[in-house]
C-alpha positions in Angstrom: -74.0 -36.2 96.8 -75.6 -39.8 96.2 -74.6 -42.5 98.7 -72.2 -45.1 98.2 -73.6 -48.0 96.6 -72.3 -50.4 99.3 -74.2 -48.4 101.9 -77.9 -48.8 100.1 -77.0 -52.3 100.2 -76.0 -52.4 103.8 -79.2 -50.1 104.7 -81.2 -52.7 102.8 -80.0 -55.8 104.6 -80.2 -53.9 108.1 -83.6 -53.2 107.5 -84.4 -56.6 106.9 -83.0 -57.8 110.1 -84.3 -55.1 112.2 -88.0 -55.5 111.1 -87.1 -59.6 111.7 -88.2 -60.2 108.1 -85.2 -62.2 108.2 -85.0 -63.8 111.7 -82.1 -64.8 113.5 -80.7 -68.1 111.5 -81.7 -66.7 108.3 -79.4 -67.2 105.5 -79.1 -63.9 103.5 -78.4 -63.8 99.8 -75.1 -64.5 98.5 -72.7 -61.7 97.5 -73.4 -62.6 93.9 -76.8 -62.3 94.3 -76.7 -59.0 95.8 -74.5 -57.7 93.4 -76.7 -58.5 90.5 -79.8 -57.2 92.2 -78.1 -53.8 92.7 -76.1 -53.7 89.9 -72.8 -53.4 91.6 -69.6 -55.5 91.8 -69.2 -58.4 94.2 -66.6 -56.5 96.0 -69.2 -53.7 96.8 -71.7 -56.1 98.1 -68.8 -57.8 100.2 -68.0 -54.4 101.9 -71.8 -54.1 102.9 -72.0 -57.5 104.4 -68.6 -57.4 105.7 -69.4 -54.1 107.9 -72.6 -55.9 109.0 -70.5 -58.8 110.4 -68.2 -56.3 112.0 -71.3 -55.0 113.8 -72.4 -58.3 115.0 -75.6 -58.4 113.1 -74.3 -61.3 110.4 -72.0 -64.2 110.7 -70.2 -66.1 108.1 -69.8 -69.7 108.2 -67.6 -71.2 105.5 -68.9 -73.1 102.7 -72.4 -72.5 104.2 -72.9 -69.0 103.7 -73.9 -65.7 105.8 -76.5 -65.9 108.5 -78.4 -63.5 110.7 -77.1 -63.8 114.2 -77.8 -62.3 117.6 -75.8 -59.2 118.3 -73.6 -59.5 121.1 -74.3 -57.3 124.1 -71.0 -55.5 125.0 -69.5 -54.0 128.3 -66.5 -52.3 128.9 -64.1 -54.3 131.0 -62.3 -51.6 132.8 -65.1 -49.7 134.0 -68.5 -50.4 135.6 -71.5 -49.5 134.1 -75.3 -50.1 134.9 -76.3 -53.1 132.8 -79.6 -51.5 132.4 -78.3 -48.2 130.9 -76.0 -50.3 128.4 -79.3 -52.0 127.2 -81.3 -49.0 126.8 -78.2 -47.2 125.0 -78.3 -49.8 122.4 -82.1 -49.1 121.9 -83.3 -52.4 123.2 -85.7 -53.3 126.0 -84.2 -54.2 129.6 -85.6 -56.4 132.3 -84.5 -58.5 135.3 -85.7 -61.3 137.5 -84.6 -61.4 141.0 -84.0 -65.4 141.7 -82.6 -65.0 145.6 -82.6 -61.8 147.9 -81.5 -63.0 151.3 -79.4 -62.8 154.5 -76.4 -65.7 154.5 -73.7 -66.9 156.5 -70.2 -66.0 154.8 -68.4 -69.0 154.7 -64.7 -69.7 153.9 -64.0 -68.2 150.4 -66.8 -65.6 150.3 -65.6 -64.4 153.9 -62.5 -64.1 152.9 -63.0 -62.5 149.5 -65.4 -59.7 151.4 -62.9 -59.3 154.2 -65.3 -60.5 157.0 -65.0 -63.2 159.7 -66.5 -66.8 158.9 -70.0 -67.1 159.8 -70.6 -63.6 159.7 -74.2 -62.4 158.3 -73.8 -61.0 154.8 -76.4 -60.2 151.9 -76.8 -62.1 148.9 -78.8 -61.6 145.5 -79.0 -63.1 142.5 -80.6 -61.6 139.4 -80.9 -62.5 135.7 -80.5 -59.6 133.3 -82.2 -59.7 130.1 -81.9 -57.8 126.8 -85.1 -57.8 124.6 -86.0 -60.8 126.9 -83.0 -62.9 126.2 -80.7 -63.3 129.3 -77.3 -61.8 128.9 -76.1 -61.9 132.6 -76.4 -63.7 135.7 -75.5 -61.6 138.8 -74.4 -63.3 142.0 -73.6 -60.6 144.5 -72.5 -60.6 148.1 -73.0 -57.1 150.0 -71.3 -56.2 153.6 -74.4 -54.9 155.6 -72.4 -52.8 157.7 -72.1 -50.4 154.9 -75.2 -50.8 153.0 -78.0 -52.0 155.7 -81.1 -51.2 153.5 -79.7 -53.2 150.7 -82.4 -56.1 151.0 -85.2 -53.8 151.1 -84.6 -52.7 147.5 -86.7 -53.4 144.6 -84.4 -54.9 142.2 -86.7 -54.9 139.5 -86.7 -51.2 139.4 -83.1 -50.3 139.8 -80.2 -52.8 139.4 -77.8 -53.4 142.4 -75.2 -51.6 140.8 -77.0 -48.4 140.7 -78.3 -48.6 144.0 -74.7 -49.2 145.6 -73.2 -46.2 143.5 -75.5 -43.9 145.1 -75.1 -45.5 148.6 -71.2 -46.0 148.6 -69.6 -44.2 145.4 -67.2 -46.1 144.0 -63.3 -45.6 144.5 -61.8 -48.8 143.5 -62.5 -51.9 141.6 -60.7 -55.3 141.4 -61.7 -57.8 138.6 -60.6 -60.9 136.8 -62.0 -62.8 133.5 -62.2 -66.2 133.0 -64.0 -68.8 130.6 -65.6 -71.6 132.1 -68.5 -74.4 131.3 -71.3 -73.5 133.5 -73.0 -75.7 136.0 -76.7 -76.8 135.4 -78.2 -73.9 137.4 -76.3 -71.3 135.4 -77.1 -72.7 132.4 -80.6 -73.2 133.1 -81.1 -69.7 134.1 -79.0 -68.2 130.9 -81.0 -70.5 128.5 -77.9 -72.0 127.5 -76.6 -75.6 126.3 -74.2 -76.7 129.1 -71.6 -77.2 127.1 -71.5 -73.6 125.8 -68.7 -71.6 127.7 -69.3 -68.7 129.9 -67.5 -65.6 130.4 -67.2 -65.3 134.3 -66.1 -61.7 135.8 -65.1 -61.8 139.3 -65.3 -58.2 140.8 -64.7 -56.7 143.9 -65.5 -53.1 144.8 -64.5 -50.6 147.4 -66.0 -47.3 148.6 -63.0 -45.3 150.0 -61.4 -47.9 152.3 -64.5 -50.1 152.7 -65.0 -53.4 150.8 -68.7 -53.0 149.9 -69.2 -55.9 147.7 -68.2 -59.2 145.5 -70.0 -60.2 142.4 -70.0 -63.1 140.0 -71.0 -61.9 136.7 -71.9 -64.8 134.3 -72.3 -64.2 130.4 -73.1 -66.4 127.8 -70.0 -66.6 125.5 -71.9 -66.5 122.4 -74.0 -63.6 123.3 -71.7 -61.3 125.1 -68.2 -59.8 125.0 -66.1 -57.5 127.4 -64.0 -54.8 125.6 -60.9 -52.9 127.0 -59.2 -49.8 125.6 -56.5 -48.0 127.2 -54.0 -45.1 126.1 -50.1 -46.2 125.7 
């Protein structure tokens, strides 16, 4: 059985994108041009383009055309996954850069959130996670050393904090919230963002049995990342 004609157009467009023959920002041929080239109706060409738009590879701009765009990284909101695994599952290259890894004094809001007294020593890491060398997440994480005493000894370029913590303190409970923010200059610089572009900020606390192990602030560029949720009703 021969393939539907729209799939042939979709494969053609996808190949141009994946091989970077058409780079990010490239304006693709119009529906009419594609319809003429493949001897199909405009509706058939539209279906091929629409599917690639839905998959995040193309972006329509009213009155200007359709352009190749960055495919947004995507994470499930209601569960915790290792970001390195997510990137690899998309067939992309994962890397990270450790900005800070140190013992700090818990103050005020952080002390309250992680459940320790003010001026208690805790562990802190700041890491940028990359997909194909493009930053997709800045992770600020505070960890209670009572439960993970060797945390700062780990090489977090070889495994993520999430991967290590799940091994040492199996996850039992999660608390998180999401908000849209305008990032400060430091966050913008680390994520290679215009400081007027909004971020998705995920606030997360994790427990292992009755132990509050860590809190994390996860910053995601709003134009490169999305969080999804699925539940049964």
